[in-house]
N, CA, C and O atoms as a Tripos MOL2 file, in Angstrom:
@<TRIPOS>MOLECULE
protein
  280   279    70     0     0
PROTEIN
NO_CHARGES

@<TRIPOS>ATOM
      1 N           0.8430   -1.1820    0.0050 N.3       1 UNK1
      2 CA          0.0030   -0.0010    0.0040 C.3       1 UNK1
      3 C           0.8990    1.2430    0.0040 C.2       1 UNK1
      4 O           1.4100    1.6390    1.0520 O.2       1 UNK1
      5 N           1.0830    1.8360   -1.1260 N.am      2 UNK2
      6 CA          1.8600    3.0620   -1.3020 C.3       2 UNK2
      7 C           3.2910    2.9400   -0.8130 C.2       2 UNK2
      8 O           3.9280    3.9550   -0.5310 O.2       2 UNK2
      9 N           3.8130    1.7250   -0.7030 N.am      3 UNK3
     10 CA          5.1820    1.5190   -0.2830 C.3       3 UNK3
     11 C           5.4190    1.7800    1.1920 C.2       3 UNK3
     12 O           6.5570    1.9980    1.6080 O.2       3 UNK3
     13 N           4.3470    1.7610    1.9950 N.am      4 UNK4
     14 CA          4.4690    1.9720    3.4290 C.3       4 UNK4
     15 C           4.4790    0.6420    4.1610 C.2       4 UNK4
     16 O           3.6990   -0.2610    3.8590 O.2       4 UNK4
     17 N           5.3720    0.5420    5.1240 N.am      5 UNK5
     18 CA          5.4040   -0.6350    5.9660 C.3       5 UNK5
     19 C           4.4260   -0.5010    7.1360 C.2       5 UNK5
     20 O           3.8010    0.5430    7.3210 O.2       5 UNK5
     21 N           4.3070   -1.5620    7.9110 N.am      6 UNK6
     22 CA          3.3750   -1.5610    9.0390 C.3       6 UNK6
     23 C           3.7150   -0.4710   10.0560 C.2       6 UNK6
     24 O           2.8260    0.2300   10.5410 O.2       6 UNK6
     25 N           4.9810   -0.3330   10.3700 N.am      7 UNK7
     26 CA          5.3490    0.6600   11.3890 C.3       7 UNK7
     27 C           5.0830    2.0790   10.8910 C.2       7 UNK7
     28 O           4.7300    2.9490   11.6870 O.2       7 UNK7
     29 N           5.2450    2.3280    9.5980 N.am      8 UNK8
     30 CA          4.9700    3.6570    9.0580 C.3       8 UNK8
     31 C           3.4730    3.9430    9.0840 C.2       8 UNK8
     32 O           3.0630    5.0680    9.3660 O.2       8 UNK8
     33 N           2.6550    2.9330    8.7910 N.am      9 UNK9
     34 CA          1.2210    3.1120    8.8360 C.3       9 UNK9
     35 C           0.7600    3.4100   10.2700 C.2       9 UNK9
     36 O          -0.0820    4.2810   10.4840 O.2       9 UNK9
     37 N           1.3110    2.6890   11.2400 N.am     10 UNK10
     38 CA          0.9710    2.9480   12.6380 C.3      10 UNK10
     39 C           1.3940    4.3670   13.0420 C.2      10 UNK10
     40 O           0.6640    5.0520   13.7590 O.2      10 UNK10
     41 N           2.5600    4.8010   12.5850 N.am     11 UNK11
     42 CA          3.0320    6.1490   12.8970 C.3      11 UNK11
     43 C           2.0790    7.2030   12.3250 C.2      11 UNK11
     44 O           1.7240    8.1610   13.0120 O.2      11 UNK11
     45 N           1.6720    7.0260   11.0810 N.am     12 UNK12
     46 CA          0.7460    7.9770   10.4390 C.3      12 UNK12
     47 C          -0.5850    7.9800   11.1950 C.2      12 UNK12
     48 O          -1.1650    9.0410   11.4220 O.2      12 UNK12
     49 N          -1.0610    6.8230   11.5780 N.am     13 UNK13
     50 CA         -2.3180    6.7350   12.3250 C.3      13 UNK13
     51 C          -2.1980    7.4760   13.6560 C.2      13 UNK13
     52 O          -3.1130    8.2040   14.0420 O.2      13 UNK13
     53 N          -1.0900    7.3000   14.3510 N.am     14 UNK14
     54 CA         -0.8960    8.0020   15.6450 C.3      14 UNK14
     55 C          -0.8380    9.5110   15.4560 C.2      14 UNK14
     56 O          -1.3660   10.2660   16.2730 O.2      14 UNK14
     57 N          -0.1970    9.9470   14.3800 N.am     15 UNK15
     58 CA         -0.1270   11.3980   14.1150 C.3      15 UNK15
     59 C          -1.5340   11.9420   13.8480 C.2      15 UNK15
     60 O          -1.8860   13.0190   14.3280 O.2      15 UNK15
     61 N          -2.3330   11.2010   13.0880 N.am     16 UNK16
     62 CA         -3.7080   11.6380   12.8460 C.3      16 UNK16
     63 C          -4.5070   11.7180   14.1380 C.2      16 UNK16
     64 O          -5.2910   12.6480   14.3280 O.2      16 UNK16
     65 N          -4.3160   10.7670   15.0110 N.am     17 UNK17
     66 CA         -5.0250   10.7990   16.3200 C.3      17 UNK17
     67 C          -4.6020   12.0130   17.0950 C.2      17 UNK17
     68 O          -5.4340   12.6980   17.6890 O.2      17 UNK17
     69 N          -3.2910   12.2940   17.0980 N.am     18 UNK18
     70 CA         -2.7940   13.4620   17.8550 C.3      18 UNK18
     71 C          -3.2790   14.7760   17.2430 C.2      18 UNK18
     72 O          -3.6230   15.7050   17.9720 O.2      18 UNK18
     73 N          -3.3080   14.8610   15.9250 N.am     19 UNK19
     74 CA         -3.7080   16.1050   15.2520 C.3      19 UNK19
     75 C          -5.2250   16.3420   15.3740 C.2      19 UNK19
     76 O          -5.6510   17.4510   15.6950 O.2      19 UNK19
     77 N          -6.0190   15.3290   15.1230 N.am     20 UNK20
     78 CA         -7.4550   15.5140   15.0020 C.3      20 UNK20
     79 C          -8.2520   14.9890   16.1830 C.2      20 UNK20
     80 O          -9.4140   15.3560   16.3540 O.2      20 UNK20
     81 N          -7.6520   14.1440   16.9930 N.am     21 UNK21
     82 CA         -8.3590   13.5790   18.1400 C.3      21 UNK21
     83 C          -9.1940   12.3790   17.7460 C.2      21 UNK21
     84 O          -9.5820   12.2260   16.5870 O.2      21 UNK21
     85 N          -9.4640   11.5390   18.7110 N.am     22 UNK22
     86 CA        -10.2220   10.3220   18.4170 C.3      22 UNK22
     87 C         -11.6930   10.5820   18.0340 C.2      22 UNK22
     88 O         -12.3360    9.7370   17.4120 O.2      22 UNK22
     89 N         -12.2090   11.7500   18.4110 N.am     23 UNK23
     90 CA        -13.5920   12.0500   18.0810 C.3      23 UNK23
     91 C         -13.7690   12.4310   16.6150 C.2      23 UNK23
     92 O         -14.7760   12.0790   16.0010 O.2      23 UNK23
     93 N         -12.8140   13.1370   16.0570 N.am     24 UNK24
     94 CA        -12.8960   13.6070   14.6690 C.3      24 UNK24
     95 C         -12.4130   12.5770   13.6610 C.2      24 UNK24
     96 O         -12.7770   12.6530   12.4870 O.2      24 UNK24
     97 N         -11.6090   11.6210   14.0870 N.am     25 UNK25
     98 CA        -11.0210   10.6490   13.1660 C.3      25 UNK25
     99 C         -12.0720    9.8380   12.3770 C.2      25 UNK25
    100 O         -11.9270    9.6870   11.1640 O.2      25 UNK25
    101 N         -13.1170    9.3180   13.0300 N.am     26 UNK26
    102 CA        -14.1210    8.5800   12.2500 C.3      26 UNK26
    103 C         -14.8140    9.4400   11.1950 C.2      26 UNK26
    104 O         -15.1380    8.9460   10.1150 O.2      26 UNK26
    105 N         -15.0490   10.7300   11.4940 N.am     27 UNK27
    106 CA        -15.6640   11.6110   10.5220 C.3      27 UNK27
    107 C         -14.7310   11.8410    9.3310 C.2      27 UNK27
    108 O         -15.1590   11.8590    8.1770 O.2      27 UNK27
    109 N         -13.4530   12.0140    9.6410 N.am     28 UNK28
    110 CA        -12.4580   12.2160    8.5660 C.3      28 UNK28
    111 C         -12.3610   10.9730    7.6720 C.2      28 UNK28
    112 O         -12.3160   11.0820    6.4460 O.2      28 UNK28
    113 N         -12.3290    9.8070    8.2940 N.am     29 UNK29
    114 CA        -12.2400    8.5660    7.5150 C.3      29 UNK29
    115 C         -13.4890    8.3920    6.6870 C.2      29 UNK29
    116 O         -13.3980    7.9760    5.5320 O.2      29 UNK29
    117 N         -14.6570    8.6950    7.2330 N.am     30 UNK30
    118 CA        -15.9230    8.5800    6.4800 C.3      30 UNK30
    119 C         -15.9280    9.5100    5.2900 C.2      30 UNK30
    120 O         -16.3270    9.1080    4.1980 O.2      30 UNK30
    121 N         -15.4880   10.7630    5.4750 N.am     31 UNK31
    122 CA        -15.4410   11.7100    4.3780 C.3      31 UNK31
    123 C         -14.4210   11.3070    3.3110 C.2      31 UNK31
    124 O         -14.6690   11.4600    2.1150 O.2      31 UNK31
    125 N         -13.2860   10.7990    3.7520 N.am     32 UNK32
    126 CA        -12.2880   10.3300    2.7930 C.3      32 UNK32
    127 C         -12.8010    9.1530    1.9880 C.2      32 UNK32
    128 O         -12.5410    9.0670    0.7880 O.2      32 UNK32
    129 N         -13.5390    8.2260    2.6390 N.am     33 UNK33
    130 CA        -14.0390    7.0960    1.8820 C.3      33 UNK33
    131 C         -15.1600    7.5260    0.9130 C.2      33 UNK33
    132 O         -15.2770    6.9640   -0.1760 O.2      33 UNK33
    133 N         -15.9750    8.5090    1.2980 N.am     34 UNK34
    134 CA        -16.9560    9.0300    0.3620 C.3      34 UNK34
    135 C         -16.2680    9.6580   -0.8440 C.2      34 UNK34
    136 O         -16.6850    9.4320   -1.9800 O.2      34 UNK34
    137 N         -15.2340   10.4330   -0.6100 N.am     35 UNK35
    138 CA        -14.4940   11.0690   -1.6650 C.3      35 UNK35
    139 C         -13.8720   10.0260   -2.5800 C.2      35 UNK35
    140 O         -13.9530   10.1460   -3.8020 O.2      35 UNK35
    141 N         -13.2530    9.0060   -2.0010 N.am     36 UNK36
    142 CA        -12.6160    7.9330   -2.7790 C.3      36 UNK36
    143 C         -13.6700    7.2100   -3.6170 C.2      36 UNK36
    144 O         -13.4270    6.9120   -4.7860 O.2      36 UNK36
    145 N         -14.8520    6.9200   -3.0300 N.am     37 UNK37
    146 CA        -15.8970    6.2330   -3.7660 C.3      37 UNK37
    147 C         -16.3790    7.0930   -4.9310 C.2      37 UNK37
    148 O         -16.6420    6.5760   -6.0170 O.2      37 UNK37
    149 N         -16.4930    8.3900   -4.7110 N.am     38 UNK38
    150 CA        -16.9230    9.2980   -5.7740 C.3      38 UNK38
    151 C         -15.9100    9.3260   -6.9310 C.2      38 UNK38
    152 O         -16.2830    9.3420   -8.1040 O.2      38 UNK38
    153 N         -14.6320    9.3310   -6.5680 N.am     39 UNK39
    154 CA        -13.5860    9.3080   -7.5930 C.3      39 UNK39
    155 C         -13.6690    8.0180   -8.4030 C.2      39 UNK39
    156 O         -13.5520    8.0500   -9.6280 O.2      39 UNK39
    157 N         -13.8700    6.8880   -7.7330 N.am     40 UNK40
    158 CA        -13.9810    5.6050   -8.4160 C.3      40 UNK40
    159 C         -15.2100    5.6000   -9.3400 C.2      40 UNK40
    160 O         -15.1370    5.1030  -10.4640 O.2      40 UNK40
    161 N         -16.3300    6.1500   -8.8690 N.am     41 UNK41
    162 CA        -17.5270    6.2260   -9.6980 C.3      41 UNK41
    163 C         -17.2940    7.0900  -10.9260 C.2      41 UNK41
    164 O         -17.7190    6.7350  -12.0250 O.2      41 UNK41
    165 N         -16.6200    8.2260  -10.7480 N.am     42 UNK42
    166 CA        -16.3240    9.0860  -11.8960 C.3      42 UNK42
    167 C         -15.3980    8.4180  -12.9080 C.2      42 UNK42
    168 O         -15.5570    8.5740  -14.1180 O.2      42 UNK42
    169 N         -14.4200    7.6660  -12.3800 N.am     43 UNK43
    170 CA        -13.5050    6.9270  -13.2600 C.3      43 UNK43
    171 C         -14.2740    5.8840  -14.0660 C.2      43 UNK43
    172 O         -14.0640    5.7460  -15.2710 O.2      43 UNK43
    173 N         -15.1600    5.1540  -13.4040 N.am     44 UNK44
    174 CA        -15.9480    4.1400  -14.0950 C.3      44 UNK44
    175 C         -16.8680    4.7680  -15.1470 C.2      44 UNK44
    176 O         -17.0210    4.2310  -16.2450 O.2      44 UNK44
    177 N         -17.4690    5.8930  -14.8100 N.am     45 UNK45
    178 CA        -18.3390    6.5830  -15.7410 C.3      45 UNK45
    179 C         -17.5700    7.0670  -16.9580 C.2      45 UNK45
    180 O         -18.0340    6.9210  -18.0890 O.2      45 UNK45
    181 N         -16.4040    7.6400  -16.7330 N.am     46 UNK46
    182 CA        -15.5620    8.0960  -17.8250 C.3      46 UNK46
    183 C         -15.1120    6.9420  -18.6920 C.2      46 UNK46
    184 O         -15.1400    7.0380  -19.9190 O.2      46 UNK46
    185 N         -14.6960    5.8460  -18.0680 N.am     47 UNK47
    186 CA        -14.2640    4.6710  -18.7990 C.3      47 UNK47
    187 C         -15.4010    4.1200  -19.6790 C.2      47 UNK47
    188 O         -15.1850    3.7620  -20.8370 O.2      47 UNK47
    189 N         -16.5940    4.0600  -19.1150 N.am     48 UNK48
    190 CA        -17.7520    3.5730  -19.8620 C.3      48 UNK48
    191 C         -18.0530    4.5090  -21.0450 C.2      48 UNK48
    192 O         -18.3590    4.0350  -22.1390 O.2      48 UNK48
    193 N         -17.9710    5.7910  -20.8420 N.am     49 UNK49
    194 CA        -18.2430    6.7510  -21.9000 C.3      49 UNK49
    195 C         -17.2060    6.6450  -23.0250 C.2      49 UNK49
    196 O         -17.5570    6.6610  -24.2050 O.2      49 UNK49
    197 N         -15.9550    6.5400  -22.6540 N.am     50 UNK50
    198 CA        -14.8930    6.4300  -23.6640 C.3      50 UNK50
    199 C         -15.0460    5.1190  -24.4390 C.2      50 UNK50
    200 O         -14.9180    5.1130  -25.6630 O.2      50 UNK50
    201 N         -15.3140    4.0230  -23.7530 N.am     51 UNK51
    202 CA        -15.5220    2.7390  -24.4380 C.3      51 UNK51
    203 C         -16.7060    2.8030  -25.4010 C.2      51 UNK51
    204 O         -16.6380    2.2380  -26.4920 O.2      51 UNK51
    205 N         -17.7820    3.4760  -25.0200 N.am     52 UNK52
    206 CA        -18.9430    3.6080  -25.9090 C.3      52 UNK52
    207 C         -18.5530    4.3830  -27.1560 C.2      52 UNK52
    208 O         -18.8970    3.9810  -28.2670 O.2      52 UNK52
    209 N         -17.8450    5.4830  -26.9880 N.am     53 UNK53
    210 CA        -17.4280    6.2730  -28.1490 C.3      53 UNK53
    211 C         -16.4850    5.4880  -29.0620 C.2      53 UNK53
    212 O         -16.6070    5.5470  -30.2850 O.2      53 UNK53
    213 N         -15.5580    4.7630  -28.4710 N.am     54 UNK54
    214 CA        -14.6210    3.9660  -29.2830 C.3      54 UNK54
    215 C         -15.3740    2.8920  -30.0460 C.2      54 UNK54
    216 O         -15.0830    2.6460  -31.2170 O.2      54 UNK54
    217 N         -16.3420    2.2450  -29.3960 N.am     55 UNK55
    218 CA        -17.1380    1.2390  -30.0900 C.3      55 UNK55
    219 C         -17.9570    1.8420  -31.2330 C.2      55 UNK55
    220 O         -18.0910    1.2350  -32.2960 O.2      55 UNK55
    221 N         -18.5040    3.0430  -31.0080 N.am     56 UNK56
    222 CA        -19.2370    3.7270  -32.0820 C.3      56 UNK56
    223 C         -18.3270    4.0260  -33.2550 C.2      56 UNK56
    224 O         -18.7240    3.8380  -34.4050 O.2      56 UNK56
    225 N         -17.1280    4.4820  -32.9930 N.am     57 UNK57
    226 CA        -16.1740    4.7980  -34.0540 C.3      57 UNK57
    227 C         -15.7740    3.5210  -34.7910 C.2      57 UNK57
    228 O         -15.6780    3.5240  -36.0190 O.2      57 UNK57
    229 N         -15.5400    2.4390  -34.0650 N.am     58 UNK58
    230 CA        -15.2050    1.1660  -34.7070 C.3      58 UNK58
    231 C         -16.3310    0.7000  -35.6230 C.2      58 UNK58
    232 O         -16.0890    0.1910  -36.7170 O.2      58 UNK58
    233 N         -17.5850    0.8860  -35.1500 N.am     59 UNK59
    234 CA        -18.7330    0.4700  -35.9430 C.3      59 UNK59
    235 C         -18.7930    1.2800  -37.2500 C.2      59 UNK59
    236 O         -19.0450    0.7160  -38.3150 O.2      59 UNK59
    237 N         -18.5650    2.5760  -37.1720 N.am     60 UNK60
    238 CA        -18.5900    3.4190  -38.3660 C.3      60 UNK60
    239 C         -17.4760    2.9970  -39.3260 C.2      60 UNK60
    240 O         -17.7020    2.9160  -40.5340 O.2      60 UNK60
    241 N         -16.2910    2.7310  -38.8090 N.am     61 UNK61
    242 CA        -15.1660    2.3240  -39.6500 C.3      61 UNK61
    243 C         -15.4780    0.9760  -40.3230 C.2      61 UNK61
    244 O         -15.2390    0.8090  -41.5190 O.2      61 UNK61
    245 N         -16.0040    0.0290  -39.5610 N.am     62 UNK62
    246 CA        -16.3410   -1.2700  -40.1430 C.3      62 UNK62
    247 C         -17.4450   -1.1730  -41.1800 C.2      62 UNK62
    248 O         -17.3980   -1.8480  -42.2080 O.2      62 UNK62
    249 N         -18.4570   -0.3200  -40.9100 N.am     63 UNK63
    250 CA        -19.5250   -0.1330  -41.8810 C.3      63 UNK63
    251 C         -18.9930    0.4920  -43.1610 C.2      63 UNK63
    252 O         -19.4270    0.1420  -44.2580 O.2      63 UNK63
    253 N         -18.0460    1.4230  -43.0160 N.am     64 UNK64
    254 CA        -17.4710    2.0640  -44.1900 C.3      64 UNK64
    255 C         -16.6390    1.0660  -44.9960 C.2      64 UNK64
    256 O         -16.6840    1.0800  -46.2260 O.2      64 UNK64
    257 N         -15.9030    0.2250  -44.3370 N.am     65 UNK65
    258 CA        -15.0870   -0.7830  -45.0420 C.3      65 UNK65
    259 C         -15.9430   -1.8030  -45.7550 C.2      65 UNK65
    260 O         -15.5880   -2.2530  -46.8450 O.2      65 UNK65
    261 N         -17.0830   -2.1830  -45.1540 N.am     66 UNK66
    262 CA        -17.9110   -3.2350  -45.7060 C.3      66 UNK66
    263 C         -18.9250   -2.7340  -46.7060 C.2      66 UNK66
    264 O         -19.6590   -3.5310  -47.2890 O.2      66 UNK66
    265 N         -18.9840   -1.4300  -46.9210 N.am     67 UNK67
    266 CA        -19.9100   -0.8650  -47.8530 C.3      67 UNK67
    267 C         -19.4820   -1.2250  -49.2740 C.2      67 UNK67
    268 O         -18.3070   -1.0980  -49.6180 O.2      67 UNK67
    269 N         -20.4370   -1.6790  -50.1120 N.am     68 UNK68
    270 CA        -20.0610   -2.0260  -51.4900 C.3      68 UNK68
    271 C         -19.6260   -0.8010  -52.2840 C.2      68 UNK68
    272 O         -20.1510    0.2990  -52.1100 O.2      68 UNK68
    273 N         -18.6820   -1.0170  -53.1330 N.am     69 UNK69
    274 CA        -18.1840    0.0740  -54.0010 C.3      69 UNK69
    275 C         -19.1910    0.3710  -55.0950 C.2      69 UNK69
    276 O         -19.8470   -0.5290  -55.6190 O.2      69 UNK69
    277 N         -19.3010    1.6380  -55.4290 N.am     70 UNK70
    278 CA        -20.2100    2.0290  -56.5270 C.3      70 UNK70
    279 C         -19.5230    1.9990  -57.8530 C.2      70 UNK70
    280 O         -20.1400    2.2980  -58.8750 O.2      70 UNK70
@<TRIPOS>BOND
     1     1     2 1
     2     2     3 1
     3     3     4 2
     4     3     5 am
     5     5     6 1
     6     6     7 1
     7     7     8 2
     8     7     9 am
     9     9    10 1
    10    10    11 1
    11    11    12 2
    12    11    13 am
    13    13    14 1
    14    14    15 1
    15    15    16 2
    16    15    17 am
    17    17    18 1
    18    18    19 1
    19    19    20 2
    20    19    21 am
    21    21    22 1
    22    22    23 1
    23    23    24 2
    24    23    25 am
    25    25    26 1
    26    26    27 1
    27    27    28 2
    28    27    29 am
    29    29    30 1
    30    30    31 1
    31    31    32 2
    32    31    33 am
    33    33    34 1
    34    34    35 1
    35    35    36 2
    36    35    37 am
    37    37    38 1
    38    38    39 1
    39    39    40 2
    40    39    41 am
    41    41    42 1
    42    42    43 1
    43    43    44 2
    44    43    45 am
    45    45    46 1
    46    46    47 1
    47    47    48 2
    48    47    49 am
    49    49    50 1
    50    50    51 1
    51    51    52 2
    52    51    53 am
    53    53    54 1
    54    54    55 1
    55    55    56 2
    56    55    57 am
    57    57    58 1
    58    58    59 1
    59    59    60 2
    60    59    61 am
    61    61    62 1
    62    62    63 1
    63    63    64 2
    64    63    65 am
    65    65    66 1
    66    66    67 1
    67    67    68 2
    68    67    69 am
    69    69    70 1
    70    70    71 1
    71    71    72 2
    72    71    73 am
    73    73    74 1
    74    74    75 1
    75    75    76 2
    76    75    77 am
    77    77    78 1
    78    78    79 1
    79    79    80 2
    80    79    81 am
    81    81    82 1
    82    82    83 1
    83    83    84 2
    84    83    85 am
    85    85    86 1
    86    86    87 1
    87    87    88 2
    88    87    89 am
    89    89    90 1
    90    90    91 1
    91    91    92 2
    92    91    93 am
    93    93    94 1
    94    94    95 1
    95    95    96 2
    96    95    97 am
    97    97    98 1
    98    98    99 1
    99    99   100 2
   100    99   101 am
   101   101   102 1
   102   102   103 1
   103   103   104 2
   104   103   105 am
   105   105   106 1
   106   106   107 1
   107   107   108 2
   108   107   109 am
   109   109   110 1
   110   110   111 1
   111   111   112 2
   112   111   113 am
   113   113   114 1
   114   114   115 1
   115   115   116 2
   116   115   117 am
   117   117   118 1
   118   118   119 1
   119   119   120 2
   120   119   121 am
   121   121   122 1
   122   122   123 1
   123   123   124 2
   124   123   125 am
   125   125   126 1
   126   126   127 1
   127   127   128 2
   128   127   129 am
   129   129   130 1
   130   130   131 1
   131   131   132 2
   132   131   133 am
   133   133   134 1
   134   134   135 1
   135   135   136 2
   136   135   137 am
   137   137   138 1
   138   138   139 1
   139   139   140 2
   140   139   141 am
   141   141   142 1
   142   142   143 1
   143   143   144 2
   144   143   145 am
   145   145   146 1
   146   146   147 1
   147   147   148 2
   148   147   149 am
   149   149   150 1
   150   150   151 1
   151   151   152 2
   152   151   153 am
   153   153   154 1
   154   154   155 1
   155   155   156 2
   156   155   157 am
   157   157   158 1
   158   158   159 1
   159   159   160 2
   160   159   161 am
   161   161   162 1
   162   162   163 1
   163   163   164 2
   164   163   165 am
   165   165   166 1
   166   166   167 1
   167   167   168 2
   168   167   169 am
   169   169   170 1
   170   170   171 1
   171   171   172 2
   172   171   173 am
   173   173   174 1
   174   174   175 1
   175   175   176 2
   176   175   177 am
   177   177   178 1
   178   178   179 1
   179   179   180 2
   180   179   181 am
   181   181   182 1
   182   182   183 1
   183   183   184 2
   184   183   185 am
   185   185   186 1
   186   186   187 1
   187   187   188 2
   188   187   189 am
   189   189   190 1
   190   190   191 1
   191   191   192 2
   192   191   193 am
   193   193   194 1
   194   194   195 1
   195   195   196 2
   196   195   197 am
   197   197   198 1
   198   198   199 1
   199   199   200 2
   200   199   201 am
   201   201   202 1
   202   202   203 1
   203   203   204 2
   204   203   205 am
   205   205   206 1
   206   206   207 1
   207   207   208 2
   208   207   209 am
   209   209   210 1
   210   210   211 1
   211   211   212 2
   212   211   213 am
   213   213   214 1
   214   214   215 1
   215   215   216 2
   216   215   217 am
   217   217   218 1
   218   218   219 1
   219   219   220 2
   220   219   221 am
   221   221   222 1
   222   222   223 1
   223   223   224 2
   224   223   225 am
   225   225   226 1
   226   226   227 1
   227   227   228 2
   228   227   229 am
   229   229   230 1
   230   230   231 1
   231   231   232 2
   232   231   233 am
   233   233   234 1
   234   234   235 1
   235   235   236 2
   236   235   237 am
   237   237   238 1
   238   238   239 1
   239   239   240 2
   240   239   241 am
   241   241   242 1
   242   242   243 1
   243   243   244 2
   244   243   245 am
   245   245   246 1
   246   246   247 1
   247   247   248 2
   248   247   249 am
   249   249   250 1
   250   250   251 1
   251   251   252 2
   252   251   253 am
   253   253   254 1
   254   254   255 1
   255   255   256 2
   256   255   257 am
   257   257   258 1
   258   258   259 1
   259   259   260 2
   260   259   261 am
   261   261   262 1
   262   262   263 1
   263   263   264 2
   264   263   265 am
   265   265   266 1
   266   266   267 1
   267   267   268 2
   268   267   269 am
   269   269   270 1
   270   270   271 1
   271   271   272 2
   272   271   273 am
   273   273   274 1
   274   274   275 1
   275   275   276 2
   276   275   277 am
   277   277   278 1
   278   278   279 1
   279   279   280 2
@<TRIPOS>SUBSTRUCTURE
     1 UNK1         2 RESIDUE 1 A UNK
     2 UNK2         6 RESIDUE 1 A UNK
     3 UNK3        10 RESIDUE 1 A UNK
     4 UNK4        14 RESIDUE 1 A UNK
     5 UNK5        18 RESIDUE 1 A UNK
     6 UNK6        22 RESIDUE 1 A UNK
     7 UNK7        26 RESIDUE 1 A UNK
     8 UNK8        30 RESIDUE 1 A UNK
     9 UNK9        34 RESIDUE 1 A UNK
    10 UNK10       38 RESIDUE 1 A UNK
    11 UNK11       42 RESIDUE 1 A UNK
    12 UNK12       46 RESIDUE 1 A UNK
    13 UNK13       50 RESIDUE 1 A UNK
    14 UNK14       54 RESIDUE 1 A UNK
    15 UNK15       58 RESIDUE 1 A UNK
    16 UNK16       62 RESIDUE 1 A UNK
    17 UNK17       66 RESIDUE 1 A UNK
    18 UNK18       70 RESIDUE 1 A UNK
    19 UNK19       74 RESIDUE 1 A UNK
    20 UNK20       78 RESIDUE 1 A UNK
    21 UNK21       82 RESIDUE 1 A UNK
    22 UNK22       86 RESIDUE 1 A UNK
    23 UNK23       90 RESIDUE 1 A UNK
    24 UNK24       94 RESIDUE 1 A UNK
    25 UNK25       98 RESIDUE 1 A UNK
    26 UNK26      102 RESIDUE 1 A UNK
    27 UNK27      106 RESIDUE 1 A UNK
    28 UNK28      110 RESIDUE 1 A UNK
    29 UNK29      114 RESIDUE 1 A UNK
    30 UNK30      118 RESIDUE 1 A UNK
    31 UNK31      122 RESIDUE 1 A UNK
    32 UNK32      126 RESIDUE 1 A UNK
    33 UNK33      130 RESIDUE 1 A UNK
    34 UNK34      134 RESIDUE 1 A UNK
    35 UNK35      138 RESIDUE 1 A UNK
    36 UNK36      142 RESIDUE 1 A UNK
    37 UNK37      146 RESIDUE 1 A UNK
    38 UNK38      150 RESIDUE 1 A UNK
    39 UNK39      154 RESIDUE 1 A UNK
    40 UNK40      158 RESIDUE 1 A UNK
    41 UNK41      162 RESIDUE 1 A UNK
    42 UNK42      166 RESIDUE 1 A UNK
    43 UNK43      170 RESIDUE 1 A UNK
    44 UNK44      174 RESIDUE 1 A UNK
    45 UNK45      178 RESIDUE 1 A UNK
    46 UNK46      182 RESIDUE 1 A UNK
    47 UNK47      186 RESIDUE 1 A UNK
    48 UNK48      190 RESIDUE 1 A UNK
    49 UNK49      194 RESIDUE 1 A UNK
    50 UNK50      198 RESIDUE 1 A UNK
    51 UNK51      202 RESIDUE 1 A UNK
    52 UNK52      206 RESIDUE 1 A UNK
    53 UNK53      210 RESIDUE 1 A UNK
    54 UNK54      214 RESIDUE 1 A UNK
    55 UNK55      218 RESIDUE 1 A UNK
    56 UNK56      222 RESIDUE 1 A UNK
    57 UNK57      226 RESIDUE 1 A UNK
    58 UNK58      230 RESIDUE 1 A UNK
    59 UNK59      234 RESIDUE 1 A UNK
    60 UNK60      238 RESIDUE 1 A UNK
    61 UNK61      242 RESIDUE 1 A UNK
    62 UNK62      246 RESIDUE 1 A UNK
    63 UNK63      250 RESIDUE 1 A UNK
    64 UNK64      254 RESIDUE 1 A UNK
    65 UNK65      258 RESIDUE 1 A UNK
    66 UNK66      262 RESIDUE 1 A UNK
    67 UNK67      266 RESIDUE 1 A UNK
    68 UNK68      270 RESIDUE 1 A UNK
    69 UNK69      274 RESIDUE 1 A UNK
    70 UNK70      278 RESIDUE 1 A UNK
């Protein structure tokens, strides 16, 4: 996970507890996970949109190639 070892993760966790306190930490984690989920959803939506456009372009190219010559 990001090249961090167990001891480094524990250190970061302890720093977060000292900076924000144990009461605010669950709220911060919840907001971070919502943000991460939203980023993943946007990535999936963009990927789906790009794939649809690429498939439409491929269809047009194939239709043009298979069209009989006049």
